[in-house]
VORO-666010 format. One record per residue (C-alpha): residue in one letter; x, y, z; residue number from 1. Coordinates in nm, 2 decimals. Each point is the difference from the previous one (the first is absolute). Example, Ala and Ser with C-alpha at 12.3 -4.5 7.8 and 13.67 -1.06 7.14 Angstrom:
2
R   rest       px       py       pz    nr
R      A     1.23    -0.45     0.78     1
R      S     0.14     0.34    -0.07     2
END
This chain:
360
R   rest       px       py       pz    nr
R      M     3.83   -24.35    -7.76     1
R      S     0.22     0.28     0.13     2
R      N     0.37    -0.11     0.00     3
R      T     0.19     0.33     0.01     4
R      F     0.11     0.18     0.31     5
R      G     0.15     0.35     0.03     6
R      N     0.00     0.34    -0.17     7
R      I     0.35     0.07    -0.13     8
R      F     0.19    -0.31     0.14     9
R      R    -0.26    -0.24    -0.15    10
R      V     0.00    -0.38     0.05    11
R      T    -0.21    -0.23    -0.21    12
R      S    -0.03    -0.36     0.14    13
R      F    -0.05    -0.31    -0.20    14
R      G    -0.01    -0.38     0.03    15
R      E    -0.18    -0.27     0.20    16
R      S     0.09    -0.24     0.28    17
R      H     0.02    -0.31    -0.23    18
R      G     0.06     0.17    -0.33    19
R      A     0.34     0.03    -0.17    20
R      G     0.11     0.27     0.24    21
R      V    -0.07     0.33     0.17    22
R      G     0.16     0.34    -0.04    23
R      V    -0.03     0.37    -0.04    24
R      I     0.06     0.29    -0.24    25
R      V     0.14     0.30     0.17    26
R      D    -0.05     0.33    -0.18    27
R      G     0.13     0.34     0.10    28
R      C     0.32    -0.12     0.16    29
R      P     0.26     0.28    -0.05    30
R      A     0.28    -0.09    -0.25    31
R      G     0.35    -0.07     0.13    32
R      L    -0.10    -0.18     0.32    33
R      N     0.25    -0.28     0.09    34
R      L    -0.22    -0.31     0.03    35
R      D     0.19    -0.23     0.23    36
R      E    -0.13    -0.34    -0.10    37
R      S     0.14    -0.17     0.31    38
R      F    -0.20     0.24     0.22    39
R      I    -0.32    -0.06    -0.20    40
R      Q     0.05    -0.38     0.02    41
R      S     0.06     0.03     0.38    42
R      E    -0.34     0.18     0.04    43
R      L    -0.17    -0.28    -0.20    44
R      D     0.18    -0.26     0.22    45
R      R    -0.16     0.16     0.31    46
R      R    -0.35    -0.05    -0.15    47
R      K     0.04    -0.34    -0.17    48
R      P    -0.17    -0.32     0.14    49
R      G     0.18    -0.29     0.17    50
R      Q     0.21     0.21     0.24    51
R      S    -0.09    -0.20     0.32    52
R      R    -0.25    -0.24     0.14    53
R      I    -0.24     0.28     0.08    54
R      T    -0.03     0.10    -0.36    55
R      T    -0.15    -0.17    -0.31    56
R      Q     0.23    -0.28    -0.13    57
R      R    -0.05     0.10    -0.36    58
R      K     0.35     0.02    -0.15    59
R      E     0.05     0.30    -0.22    60
R      G     0.35     0.15    -0.07    61
R      D    -0.17     0.33    -0.10    62
R      S     0.29     0.08    -0.23    63
R      F    -0.09     0.30    -0.21    64
R      E     0.09     0.12    -0.35    65
R      F     0.01     0.35    -0.15    66
R      F    -0.17     0.00    -0.34    67
R      S     0.02     0.38    -0.07    68
R      G     0.09     0.34     0.14    69
R      V     0.35    -0.10     0.13    70
R      F     0.33     0.04    -0.18    71
R      E     0.34    -0.07     0.15    72
R      G    -0.15    -0.02     0.34    73
R      K    -0.18     0.34    -0.01    74
R      S    -0.36     0.10    -0.07    75
R      T    -0.04     0.16    -0.34    76
R      G    -0.32     0.19     0.07    77
R      A    -0.20    -0.25    -0.20    78
R      P    -0.25    -0.23     0.16    79
R      I     0.17    -0.27     0.21    80
R      T    -0.15    -0.34    -0.05    81
R      I     0.08    -0.27     0.27    82
R      L    -0.10    -0.37    -0.04    83
R      I     0.01    -0.25     0.29    84
R      K    -0.07    -0.35    -0.14    85
R      N    -0.21    -0.25     0.20    86
R      Q     0.18    -0.32     0.06    87
R      D    -0.18    -0.21     0.26    88
R      Q    -0.37     0.01    -0.09    89
R      K    -0.21    -0.30     0.11    90
R      S    -0.32     0.09    -0.17    91
R      K    -0.15    -0.35     0.07    92
R      D    -0.02     0.10     0.36    93
R      Y    -0.29     0.23    -0.09    94
R      D    -0.21    -0.24    -0.22    95
R      H    -0.22    -0.06     0.30    96
R      I    -0.12     0.36     0.02    97
R      K    -0.05     0.05    -0.37    98
R      D    -0.38     0.04     0.05    99
R      V     0.00     0.08     0.37   100
R      F     0.04     0.34     0.17   101
R      R     0.25     0.01     0.28   102
R      P    -0.11     0.19     0.31   103
R      S     0.15     0.35     0.03   104
R      H     0.18    -0.03    -0.33   105
R      A    -0.07     0.21    -0.32   106
R      D    -0.15    -0.31    -0.17   107
R      F    -0.36     0.11     0.02   108
R      T     0.05     0.37    -0.07   109
R      Y     0.22    -0.07    -0.30   110
R      Q    -0.25    -0.25    -0.14   111
R      Q    -0.28     0.25     0.04   112
R      K     0.19     0.29    -0.14   113
R      Y     0.17    -0.16    -0.30   114
R      G    -0.20    -0.31    -0.06   115
R      L     0.30    -0.23     0.03   116
R      R     0.31    -0.03     0.23   117
R      D     0.34    -0.16     0.00   118
R      Y    -0.04    -0.24     0.29   119
R      R     0.37    -0.11    -0.01   120
R      G     0.14     0.16     0.31   121
R      G    -0.24     0.29    -0.03   122
R      G     0.14     0.12    -0.33   123
R      R     0.02     0.38    -0.01   124
R      S    -0.13     0.03     0.36   125
R      S     0.30    -0.20     0.13   126
R      A     0.27     0.17     0.22   127
R      R     0.24    -0.16    -0.25   128
R      I    -0.03     0.32    -0.22   129
R      T     0.15     0.21     0.28   130
R      A     0.34    -0.13    -0.10   131
R      G    -0.01     0.25    -0.29   132
R      W    -0.10     0.27     0.24   133
R      V     0.31    -0.07     0.22   134
R      A     0.23     0.02    -0.31   135
R      A    -0.15     0.33    -0.09   136
R      G     0.02     0.12     0.36   137
R      A     0.37    -0.09     0.00   138
R      I     0.05     0.24    -0.29   139
R      A    -0.19     0.27     0.19   140
R      K     0.22    -0.07     0.31   141
R      I     0.32     0.05    -0.21   142
R      M    -0.13     0.34    -0.12   143
R      L    -0.12     0.11     0.35   144
R      N     0.32    -0.11     0.18   145
R      Q     0.19     0.25    -0.22   146
R      Q    -0.22     0.27     0.16   147
R      G     0.06    -0.13     0.35   148
R      L    -0.35    -0.15     0.03   149
R      N    -0.04    -0.35     0.15   150
R      C    -0.31    -0.23     0.01   151
R      Q     0.01    -0.27     0.27   152
R      A    -0.25    -0.25     0.14   153
R      F    -0.02    -0.27     0.27   154
R      V    -0.25    -0.24     0.16   155
R      S    -0.14     0.16     0.31   156
R      Q    -0.29    -0.24     0.08   157
R      V    -0.11    -0.36    -0.06   158
R      G    -0.34    -0.08     0.13   159
R      D    -0.04     0.15     0.34   160
R      L     0.38     0.00     0.06   161
R      K     0.11     0.36    -0.04   162
R      L     0.34     0.16     0.00   163
R      Q    -0.01     0.24     0.30   164
R      K     0.26     0.25    -0.13   165
R      S     0.00     0.30    -0.22   166
R      Y     0.20    -0.02    -0.32   167
R      K     0.23     0.26     0.15   168
R      E     0.10    -0.24     0.27   169
R      L     0.09    -0.27    -0.25   170
R      D     0.30    -0.06    -0.22   171
R      L    -0.17    -0.06    -0.33   172
R      A     0.32    -0.14    -0.14   173
R      N    -0.09    -0.32     0.20   174
R      T    -0.32    -0.06    -0.20   175
R      E     0.17    -0.25    -0.23   176
R      S     0.17    -0.19     0.28   177
R      N    -0.30    -0.24     0.04   178
R      D    -0.26    -0.18    -0.20   179
R      V    -0.29     0.21     0.13   180
R      R     0.17     0.33    -0.08   181
R      C    -0.06     0.16     0.34   182
R      P     0.29     0.21     0.12   183
R      D    -0.04    -0.11     0.36   184
R      A     0.16    -0.35     0.04   185
R      E    -0.21    -0.11     0.30   186
R      T    -0.33     0.11    -0.15   187
R      A     0.10    -0.15    -0.33   188
R      Q     0.05    -0.34     0.15   189
R      Q    -0.34     0.01     0.17   190
R      M    -0.16     0.10    -0.33   191
R      F     0.18    -0.29    -0.18   192
R      D    -0.12    -0.25     0.26   193
R      L    -0.36     0.13    -0.03   194
R      I     0.00    -0.02    -0.39   195
R      D     0.16    -0.35     0.01   196
R      M    -0.27    -0.11     0.25   197
R      V    -0.27     0.13    -0.22   198
R      R     0.16    -0.17    -0.30   199
R      K     0.00    -0.34     0.18   200
R      E    -0.37     0.06     0.08   201
R      R    -0.06     0.03    -0.38   202
R      D    -0.12     0.36     0.05   203
R      T     0.12     0.35    -0.07   204
R      I     0.05     0.32     0.19   205
R      G     0.01     0.38    -0.08   206
R      G     0.23     0.27     0.11   207
R      V     0.13     0.36    -0.05   208
R      V     0.29     0.14    -0.20   209
R      S     0.12     0.34     0.11   210
R      G     0.17     0.24    -0.25   211
R      V     0.24     0.29     0.06   212
R      I     0.10     0.25    -0.27   213
R      S     0.29     0.22     0.11   214
R      G     0.19     0.28    -0.17   215
R      V    -0.32     0.14    -0.15   216
R      P     0.03     0.36    -0.12   217
R      V    -0.27     0.26     0.08   218
R      G    -0.27     0.05    -0.26   219
R      L    -0.08    -0.33    -0.16   220
R      G    -0.37    -0.06    -0.06   221
R      E    -0.30     0.21    -0.08   222
R      P    -0.25     0.16     0.24   223
R      L    -0.33    -0.14    -0.15   224
R      F    -0.05    -0.31    -0.22   225
R      N     0.36    -0.12    -0.02   226
R      K     0.10     0.01     0.36   227
R      L     0.32    -0.19     0.07   228
R      H    -0.14    -0.22     0.28   229
R      A    -0.30    -0.08    -0.22   230
R      A     0.23    -0.12    -0.27   231
R      I     0.20    -0.21     0.24   232
R      G    -0.33    -0.14     0.13   233
R      Q    -0.12    -0.09    -0.35   234
R      A     0.33    -0.17    -0.07   235
R      M    -0.01    -0.21     0.32   236
R      L    -0.37    -0.09    -0.04   237
R      S     0.09    -0.13    -0.35   238
R      I     0.22    -0.27     0.15   239
R      N    -0.17    -0.34     0.03   240
R      A    -0.15    -0.08     0.34   241
R      V     0.02     0.35     0.13   242
R      K    -0.30     0.10     0.21   243
R      G     0.11     0.31     0.18   244
R      F     0.23     0.31    -0.03   245
R      E     0.09     0.27     0.25   246
R      F     0.27     0.26     0.01   247
R      G     0.14     0.22     0.28   248
R      S    -0.19    -0.04     0.32   249
R      G    -0.28    -0.18    -0.19   250
R      F    -0.28    -0.15     0.20   251
R      E     0.19     0.04     0.32   252
R      G    -0.01     0.38    -0.05   253
R      V    -0.37     0.02     0.08   254
R      K     0.09    -0.06     0.36   255
R      L     0.19     0.32     0.03   256
R      R    -0.12     0.36     0.05   257
R      G     0.10     0.26    -0.26   258
R      S     0.24     0.16     0.25   259
R      Q     0.18    -0.34     0.02   260
R      H    -0.02    -0.09    -0.37   261
R      N     0.11     0.33    -0.16   262
R      D     0.36    -0.01    -0.12   263
R      I     0.17     0.32     0.12   264
R      I     0.22     0.16    -0.26   265
R      E     0.35     0.09     0.10   266
R      N     0.31     0.18    -0.14   267
R      D     0.28    -0.24     0.08   268
R      G     0.32     0.19    -0.09   269
R      G    -0.15     0.13    -0.32   270
R      K    -0.18    -0.32    -0.09   271
R      I    -0.38     0.01     0.03   272
R      K    -0.13    -0.32     0.16   273
R      T    -0.27    -0.13     0.23   274
R      S     0.05    -0.10     0.36   275
R      T    -0.23    -0.31    -0.05   276
R      N    -0.11    -0.18    -0.31   277
R      H    -0.36    -0.11     0.05   278
R      S    -0.07     0.13    -0.35   279
R      G     0.22    -0.27    -0.14   280
R      G     0.21     0.24    -0.21   281
R      I    -0.30     0.12    -0.21   282
R      Q    -0.22     0.31     0.07   283
R      G    -0.27     0.12    -0.23   284
R      G     0.10    -0.28    -0.25   285
R      I     0.35     0.14    -0.03   286
R      S     0.32    -0.14     0.16   287
R      N     0.15     0.22     0.27   288
R      G     0.35    -0.14     0.02   289
R      E    -0.06    -0.24     0.29   290
R      D     0.00    -0.38    -0.04   291
R      I    -0.30    -0.15    -0.16   292
R      Y    -0.12    -0.31     0.19   293
R      F    -0.30    -0.22    -0.05   294
R      N    -0.15    -0.35     0.08   295
R      V    -0.14    -0.25    -0.25   296
R      A    -0.23    -0.27     0.12   297
R      F     0.00    -0.34    -0.18   298
R      K    -0.28    -0.25     0.05   299
R      P     0.06    -0.37     0.05   300
R      V     0.07    -0.17    -0.33   301
R      A    -0.33    -0.12    -0.14   302
R      T     0.12    -0.34    -0.11   303
R      I     0.01    -0.23     0.30   304
R      M     0.08    -0.37     0.00   305
R      Q    -0.35    -0.09     0.13   306
R      D    -0.33    -0.08    -0.16   307
R      Q    -0.23     0.29    -0.03   308
R      K    -0.36     0.04    -0.12   309
R      S    -0.07     0.20    -0.31   310
R      I    -0.20    -0.01    -0.33   311
R      N     0.09    -0.08    -0.36   312
R      Q    -0.07     0.20    -0.31   313
R      Q    -0.35    -0.15    -0.03   314
R      G    -0.08     0.12     0.35   315
R      D     0.00    -0.34     0.16   316
R      E     0.16    -0.08     0.33   317
R      A     0.36    -0.12    -0.02   318
R      T     0.30    -0.07     0.21   319
R      V     0.33     0.17    -0.05   320
R      T     0.30    -0.22     0.09   321
R      G     0.32     0.17     0.09   322
R      K     0.28    -0.10    -0.23   323
R      G     0.32     0.15    -0.15   324
R      R     0.28     0.21     0.15   325
R      H    -0.09     0.31     0.19   326
R      D     0.13     0.23     0.27   327
R      P    -0.13    -0.05     0.35   328
R      C     0.07     0.37     0.06   329
R      V     0.07     0.24    -0.28   330
R      V     0.16     0.29     0.19   331
R      P     0.37    -0.12    -0.01   332
R      R    -0.01     0.00    -0.38   333
R      A    -0.21     0.31    -0.02   334
R      V     0.27     0.22     0.15   335
R      P     0.19     0.06    -0.33   336
R      I    -0.34     0.05    -0.17   337
R      V    -0.09     0.28     0.24   338
R      E     0.34     0.16    -0.05   339
R      A    -0.03    -0.03    -0.38   340
R      M    -0.35     0.16    -0.01   341
R      S     0.11     0.28     0.23   342
R      A     0.31     0.06    -0.22   343
R      L    -0.22     0.02    -0.32   344
R      V    -0.22     0.26     0.16   345
R      M     0.29     0.21     0.13   346
R      A     0.18    -0.02    -0.34   347
R      D    -0.31     0.11    -0.18   348
R      F    -0.07     0.29     0.24   349
R      Y     0.37     0.10     0.00   350
R      L    -0.01     0.04    -0.38   351
R      L    -0.33     0.18     0.02   352
R      A     0.15     0.25     0.23   353
R      Q     0.29     0.06    -0.24   354
R      T    -0.25     0.06    -0.28   355
R      N    -0.19     0.25     0.22   356
R      K     0.32     0.19     0.06   357
R      L     0.08     0.02    -0.37   358
R      R    -0.35     0.12    -0.08   359
R      G     0.03     0.26     0.28   360
END
């Protein structure tokens, strides 16, 4: 099982949904970085369950502890170990699926691959483990912010209800002003009502989280097998429930002619820039200095509060009964996860670029 992500800024994830806790080991963080614990905790608070009636009611404080790599509030250059203890596991809620495979979950594939599975909340396949990723991403954000680089995300779609504005028309500072994490108040309320209606119907619904990375210097990324957008895509597709990723013009770009899609290069008072940004800030796998923007599609949560047909481990027909505490829509809580994973990629590629300069 591969549990490590990154090249220089490397993150190793550990823990299970209903184990003692979850966490990460961050290796490659430069020494002397001021690690603001209140900021790291605030990032975890954005991801934690129980925030509103449209999220799972599992109650986790998601308080974290440093076990290594930090002295007097600063990174030492040694591996940083972060533990987030689980506090509100209700493992008995999963006894009924001990021998039954839940539709669209990892139950069947884990069983076939490893010969066993932790059925308590999905074990290692649970989105619970992303708490550690968010903590690691907060460290990456601190490092990147010192370089003027910022990673932001927001909910842009729930079901077929889509925010009809470009990120440039929005004040992304308003993202945290509502439970849905959509920066447009009117659309956010409509999204909230839709999610709440689906919740009352004992069902789930999917959505889209959009990401924007600003302040990116020119030259991050490699032209062949380590393209910057490919690495961001890998990071996003590693998040639970993600089914699609596009950056720049994405799938909508196929509707344009080349004469419309090409980003004309300009000299704006000595600064080289493009008049448009259909490329999404990356050309030839390398950042060009413009904003990097992308969309991440999340499927409806697989656990629904309805009976579903399935099979058990013996191959016999069985019924899966929906129980436990689950999100009717994952995208509001996925926003900080998307930000964290984009920050981890950017921190890694920033450090790689510094290494390349030293070698040159």
